[in-house]
N, C-alpha and C positions, 0 to 999 in steps of 0.2 A: 575565530574560534576554530575548534578541532574536535572531531568525533573520536571518542575513545571507547574500547570495551571496558564493561564495569570492573573487569579484574585488574585493569591498569589505573583505574581512578584512585586517588590518595586524598585523605583528610586534608582540608585546607583549600582545595581547588574549588572554583567557582563554577556554578551551572550557567550555561550560555543559552539554553532552551528549556521551555516550560514542559514539564511532564505531566501527563493527565491520568486520572483515575479511569475506571471502566466507564463511568457514566458521563465522562467529559469534563468534570471539574478538575480544578488544578490541584495536583498532589505536591508539586514542588516547583516554584516559580524560576524564572532566570534571575541571575544575580545573587543566588544563595550559596553560601559557603558550606561545603559538604563536611559532615563529621563521619568518623569511622561507624558510628551507630546508624547513622542515616544511610551510609553506603551498604551496610549489611542488609538494612531493611529493603533497599533497592533490589539487591540481588534476590532475596526472598520472594519479591513481587514479580519476578521475571524480567526486570529490565537488564537488557544485555548490552546496551550501548548508550552512551550519554554525550552530550555536547559541552564541553568546558572551555572556559576562557584560558586563552595561552597568549603569553606576551608576543610571540613570534607570529601569531596568525589572528591578531585581534580584528583586522580589517577583513578577513575571510568570513563571509556571512552566506550561508546557504539558504535559498530563498525557497519557501514551500509555494505552491502555486494557488493556494488559498490562504486567506488570512486566519490566524488563530481564532479570532472571534466567530468566524463562519464555521470552522472546524468544531468549536466548542458547542455551538448552536446545533449543529448537525448531529454531533454524536450524542447529545443530551436527548434529541427528538428520537433517534433510532433506539437508544437505550429505554426511554419512557415507553415507546411503542412495543418493543420486543419483551420487556419484562412484564408489561400488562397482560400480553397475549400468553405468555408462559403461565399465567395464573388462571387461564380459562382454556385449557386443552380441549380439543375436538369440538369446541363450540363455534369458533369464529369463522370456520370454512363454510358455515351455513347461514352466515348473518352479515349485514353491513356494518362497517365501523365508521360512525360519523367522523368527518372531516379528515379521514386518513389520507385521501388523495390531495387535499388542499394543503394539509401540513407539509407534505413531501414535495409538492409542488413549489411551495414558497422556499423551502430549504434548497432545493436543487436550483431555483432561481438565483440565490445567493452565491452558490458554487459556481454557476455558469457566469455570473457577474465577475467574480474574480478571476476566472479563467480568460475571460474576454479582455481583461486588462493587461494580460501577459503576453509580451511579444516573444516570438520564437520560443514557445514553451518547450522546455526540457524538464521532465518531471523528476523531482527528487523528492520522495516522500520522507520528510524530514521530521515528522511527528514522533514522539516519544509516548508511550504508555504502558501500563502494567499489564501483564500476560493475561490476566483475567479479563481485561478490557477487549481482547483481540476481537471478539465476536462483533462488537459494535464499532469499533474504529476500523475494522476491516470493510464493513458496509460503506463507510464514508470514503475510504480509499479507493474501493471498486468504482464508486460513483464518480470520484474525481478523474481516474484514469479513463473510465468510459467516456466522460465528457470530453476529455482531451481528443480522444479518437474520432468521436462524433464531430467535433469542430473540424478536425483534419479532414474528414470526409465531406464536409460542406453540408451537414445536415441543417434544416431550417428550424425555427423555434420549436414548432409543434413536435418535430421528431426528437429534438434534444430533450424536451420535457419527458416525452414518453420513454426514451432511453434512460433518462436521469432517475426517474421515479422507479423504474424496473431495476436499475442498478442499486439504489438505495435499499430497496425491499426484496432483492433477489433471493436471499436466504431466510426470508419470513417463516417459511415452512419449518425451520429449525426449532421454532418455539413451540411445536407440537410434540417434540421428542422429550422424554425424561431428561431432567437437568444434568443428571449424571452422565449422559451420553455427550451433549454438546459441549460439555466443559470437562471431558476426561482428561487426564494428565498422561495417560499412556496409549499406545496405538490400540485401535479397536479391533475386537474379534472379528471373525467373518459374519457370525450372526448379528453383531452390532452394526457392521457396515451395511448389511441388507436393511436393517430398520432405519439407518440414516438416509438411505437412499430415497426413502419415501418422502423425504423433505421437498423434493421437487414438486410432486404432484400435491402435496398438502399446501405449499406455498401457492401454486397456480389456483387451487381451489378457493383460497383465502382471498387472492387479489381479484379474481374474476367475479366475486361476489360484491365487489365495491362499485357503486354506481359511478364513482368519479375517478376511476382508475381505468386507462385504457387496457384492452384485452392483449394489446402487443406488450404492454409493460408486464402483464401477467406472465407472458411467454418467456420473459427473462428468468423467472422463477421455475418454470416448466423445463426449460431447454438449456440452461447453463452448464449442466453436465454431459450434453450431447457432444460428440466429437465427430470431426470431419470424416474419419475413416468408418464410421459407424460403431465404435468401440464403447461409446458413452451409454448414459441411460437418462430417462426411463424407457425410450422407445427405439434405441439404436438408430437414430436418424443419421442421415449422411449429407454432406457437401451443402448444397443451397436448400435442402429440406430443413435446415436449421435456420431460423429467423436471424438476420443479420444483428438484431440487438443482442440477442442470446448468445451469438458468437462473441461479440465484443465483450459483454459481461463475463462470459466464460475466460476469455483471455486475460481480462484485468484481474479476476478472481485467482487464477492460477499464478500470475505475476506477484501479486500482493502476498499471496501464501507462501510463495517461495522466499522472499525476502524477509519474512517475519519469523523471529523464533517461535518455536513450537516446543511443548513440554517434552517431546520425544525425539527432537532433532535440532540442530543449529540452523540459523538462517544462511540462505544463499546470499552471496554478494550480488549487487545488481548485474554485474558482469556475467556471473555464472548463471543467473536466472534468465538473462537475454540469450545466452548460448543455448540453454535449454528450450526456450521457445522458438529459436530460430530452427533448432533441429526438429521441432514439432510441426514445422510449416508442412501444409497439405497431408498431415498425418492426423494430428489432433485439431489443428486451426488451419483456416485458409491462409496460405502463405502470404497473398497480397495484404490481407488484413494484419498479419504478423508484421510485415514490413512497414506498414503505416504506424503501427503502435510503437515499433523500436525506434523509428525516426524522431520520436518525441519523448524518449526515455533517456535519462542521464546514465551513461554506462559507468563513468567515474564521477559520482557526485561531488560537488563542491564541499570542502572540508574533510573528505576522505583521506586517510594516510595510505601512501602507495610506496612501493619499492621499484626502482628502475633497474633495468639490466646492468647498469653500472655499479648497483650495489648501494647507490645513495638512496636515502628515505626522505621523502618529502610529502607535502599537503596539497592536494588539489585546490588551486586558488581561483581558476577561471575556466570556463569551458566555451569553445566556440561552436554554437549550434549546427554549424556546417560541417565541422570535422570533430565529432564528439569523442573519437577515440584518441585524440592527440591534444589533450588539455594543457594549460600552463601549470607547472609544479613549482611550489615553494620548497627548496631544499633546506631541511633542518638537520640533516645528519649526513656526513660523508661516508663514503664506502667502508672506511676503517672503524666506523663507529663514533667518530668525534661529533658531538653535537655542535651546533653553530650558533654562536651568540648574535651573529648578523647573517641571517638567512638571505638567500638569493634565488632569483626564479629562473626557471628553464622553460621554454617555450617548445614543446615538442613538435609543433608545427614546423619549426625551423631546425629540428635536429633529426635528420633522417636516420642516424643509426642508434637513436635512443629510444627506449620503448618501456612501458609499464609491464613489469613481469607478475606483479601480485598485488592485491589490495589488502592491506594489513589491518587487522582489527585490533591491535594492541597499540 
């Protein structure tokens, strides 16, 4: 399969990955033939990229680190919880919500189970969802990324569960905002930014009221916008004053936000997001934590189209976890623009003078 920008998708092409609605249900399954009408509908719903079947790349299959059924159940649980809380603003911070902790402990247990079966995990968040579902899918992505970091740091099961529940619920305070703010299609005004900033304390107050959720999990909600240099909020904490769980969640939050399309900007490529985070080391985030994180992220995800310094165009077919910046590329177009009926592969680990110059979205 091959990942294409929606502007390059044509009628008659076949989907190779499931696309999810905001609630986690299936919008369009894999193996479906796309029509012009459905392509236009996907564009209106904010889908910017899609995986399609391609004769030259049929055997190229990007693997998400969690199974589709795990992701579906996790998004459904987040969606149900968050939408219920949106209907009772200013109430939940003062009362216990039965089974909240147990539900999310169960969900993260499944995520952790999937992660533990992956060897040499290189995260490629390959899920596709409508833009209105960002809030719910984002929580699951942050939990996946946080779980990978926790495992890399050798956390025990108890620590993993505390981190995972905090990661899934870190933005729960957003439910206490007017819906027009958390789902706004343009950049916020300064006044709106101030109002949104309250979601950290709102989230903390909700979670610390739950008898079955750790106070350390609640700190993920309170501190995920704190920054290493003291420039964050709500308390301008610095360095080790920010709990490590919250630092991990904050890092995962920023990465997934960068690689996700937003109504007011296009998405970053994974490579661009990684460069941003590395530059933020010991500024926004602890540099050692950033290094741990980046060691487990796919710089050039499988099925991504790239251009080499030779002018050739290819698709990433394999990635060696020990040399993530030198993947194997299946060449599908020569430098003069000639498409290939018989593609061939180049292993950049063995081609010293060849390199990737750009990740293409078309």
